[in-house]
C-alpha positions as CSV (number, residue, x, y, z in Angstrom):
1,M,6.7,-22.4,-23.2
2,K,5.1,-23.1,-19.8
3,L,5.5,-19.5,-18.8
4,N,3.5,-18.2,-21.8
5,T,0.7,-20.7,-21.0
6,L,0.6,-19.5,-17.4
7,K,0.5,-15.9,-18.4
8,K,-2.4,-16.5,-20.7
9,L,-4.2,-18.5,-18.0
10,F,-3.7,-15.9,-15.3
11,K,-4.1,-12.8,-17.5
12,R,-5.9,-10.0,-15.8
13,K,-9.4,-9.3,-17.2
14,Y,-8.8,-5.6,-17.2
15,P,-5.3,-4.1,-17.2
16,Y,-6.1,-1.2,-14.9
17,S,-8.1,-0.7,-11.8
18,P,-11.5,1.0,-11.9
19,V,-9.9,4.0,-10.3
20,A,-7.6,4.4,-13.3
21,Y,-10.5,4.4,-15.7
22,L,-12.6,6.8,-13.7
23,G,-9.8,9.1,-12.5
24,R,-8.3,9.2,-9.0
25,K,-9.5,12.7,-8.1
26,T,-13.0,11.9,-9.3
27,V,-13.2,8.8,-7.2
28,E,-11.7,10.6,-4.2
29,R,-14.3,13.3,-4.4
30,S,-17.2,10.9,-4.9
31,L,-16.2,8.5,-2.1
32,G,-14.8,11.1,0.2
33,A,-11.6,9.1,0.7
34,D,-7.9,9.4,-0.1
35,I,-6.5,6.9,-2.6
36,I,-2.9,6.1,-2.2
37,K,-0.6,3.5,-3.8
38,Y,0.0,0.3,-2.0
39,K,3.7,0.9,-1.7
40,K,3.1,4.2,0.1
41,L,0.6,2.5,2.4
42,E,3.2,-0.1,3.4
43,Q,5.8,2.6,4.0
44,Q,3.4,4.5,6.2
45,E,2.5,1.4,8.2
46,E,6.2,0.6,8.7
47,K,6.9,4.1,10.0
48,A,3.9,3.9,12.4
49,Q,5.2,0.5,13.7
50,A,8.7,2.0,14.2
51,V,7.2,4.9,16.1
52,T,5.1,2.7,18.4
53,Q,8.0,0.4,19.1
54,E,10.2,3.4,19.9
55,S,7.6,4.9,22.2
56,S,7.0,1.6,24.0
57,K,10.7,1.4,25.2
58,T,11.5,2.2,28.7
59,P,13.7,5.2,29.5
60,E,16.7,2.9,30.3
61,E,16.3,1.1,26.9
62,K,16.3,4.4,25.1
63,V,19.6,5.5,26.8
64,D,21.3,2.2,26.1
65,G,20.3,2.2,22.4
């Protein structure tokens, strides 16, 4: 019963983001920006961090593993 009360209390005012209503391509064109999902953004950041960590290793560390 508490869970239902909390759901009602914290219910989103609008179920979708403004981008969903307007259309992703339309918003991208009007803002001149790329819109990507948050999950994909996190994955890109993790890959970038892995690359920078790998490139910051010294040659001896790269050989050792």
